[in-house]
Phi, psi and omega in degrees: 000318180295319180294324177294320179296322182293334181275353179297129185285150174267315186277066174279172179300318179295317181295318179297320178298315178296319178301311182292322178296314179296322177300317181293318180299313183283332175295316176296318180300306183289328177296316180287323178301322183286322190256337180300323175302320177294320180298316182295319183283316186277316185267326182258357177056044178257178184268170176297327178298318178296324179298318177293329181295331179298319178289320182298314185291326177294311182290331178300313180292322178295321180294317181295327183274325190307314182299335183265350188296319179302316179294322179297317179296322179295319186283322188246355177099136184290314183295318180297316181289331175296313180298315181297313182294322178293322178301311181287332176293321176296314180303315180297320179296319178296323185291344178300328180284346185250339183265117181255317181300143181297323179297320177294324178294322177297317178297318179298317179296320180297315181294317181294328178299325178298311183287332174297316180298314181291316183296315182290324177292318181294317181294320178295320179292319178295324177297317178297324180289331189260357173267150179302140182304320182289345181237026185295321180300313179293319182298313180290332174295318176295320182296322179298335178300334178296322177290318180296321177295324180294330177301325179272311187296316182301303180298319182296312179297312185293315180292324178296316181294317181296319183285333182258332182240258182199172177292323178297321177297323177298312182296323178293316180297315180296324179295314179296317179301318181288324178298317179298314180297318180292324180296326180296333180292341181290344180275355181290126182271149178288141176246107188302328183290346177250012181245035182282157179293140181237030182299330181284353182258017184284347176291152186216139178216172181298334180290345175279355183252317187225152171246108188296330180292339181266352185300314181303314179292321180296327177294320175300317179296325180294327177289324175296314180291330176302313179290324180297334178300333179296327178276317185295320188260336191234002184298317183296321179292316180296317179297323178295318178297326181271007181060038180236018183299330180293344178258002183298320179295322178293323178302312181295326178293316179294316180301311182291324179296316178298321181292315184286321183289329183267345185300318178300323181287319180294325177295321179292318178298319180301314183288319188273323185252335181118159186298325185294335179286348175254317185292317182296310174299326179296314178299314182297316180294316181295316178299313180298320179296319179293318179293323177295320178297327180294332186242027180295138175223013179203165178296323181298313181293326178299313181286327177297321177298326178296324178295312181297317180294319180297315178294314183297311181293320180293333178277322187286309190295310178298324181293316179293324177296319178297317179297323181293325178286321180292341182288347183232185181280157182304322182289346179256013183296325178296318179291326178296318179295318178297318178298316181301308185285333175297310180290327177297315179293324177299319178298317179295317180297312180295321180294319180299322181279309184294317180290332174296319178295316179298319180296322180295317186270331186236354178096158183289328179300311179294329177297316180288327175298314180298320179298319178293319179297321179299318178296322177297320178295319177297320177299314179299320179295319179296317180298323179294316179295316181296322179293318178297320178295320180295318178297315180296321180293318179293323178294319179294320179293324180294322179294323179296324179291000000 
């Protein structure tokens, strides 16, 4: 029985469709995140602060919707909600070419954030349902690669199109790309064992939104994402100011490569040696990368900062997510994950807005310095917590003796 289970394939037609659909959603997301700040400043003649607001308003709607998404999927069906959310996500992508007023763009970003939250939750949940139980870890690991690939593909495609063609060409390309990805989801077959009635689950409480035991770790993650917003929302503008915009696509490639190549090793260190052996180097690398980015004066330093940031961010986020899940019981792992990403998204939203204000008044260099200092403070806070835990553990062991 075990040997038969091991032979069950992961890359089924449904899984491949989900992989490609998720890739398209996140490619559009990262592509627009990278280029919309340039669009707002160059085409709409708005400020850097307004550019940051676009990211904040998108994440705000995603944050407000995310805690309720699990319940929505249970009540109305995962496949149905995936199709509905993808349809409206496509419509929103098409409307970027038609909406010119900045206020209209803000409304569009808010609406698209809602459907982004539902679509990504539904696709991830369906992927978990469609991989063999005995190979779920490997299957979901492969599925996550669709998001990692989008980190590279989105910025490279969008920046290349903007620099060689136009913003309208970008919006048209992203719309076509998204239509293809959404169309692939239509091949997903219904799985009756996951389409059971959930009428008895219509009750709702605060415990369906947050896992309090995971909040401390999730708060640390929110501070990491706050600093990460400086890279996510403003790198293209900063690179343009430094006359390095032509290397922005290479930066994302280097950044993602560092993240992907080191992730298997950091995961092994986490399991075999403990979280601090991954988190401490991750904090140091991320902090160093941000400070290096603040003082770049050459192409080499620009790309080198991408390596440090990629390793640091790639080590910190999965490790902190694992810690947030480990902080609670197995049956509450879903709520722990929701709590983690809710606070993580809040950090990015707050960072995109607050750091945009800092950049306007004090410059991008000081913004990146501040982001690096914040990571250093988080590291100090983590070391203090880890030391207290070690002291408490040793005291408890001494009492047993």
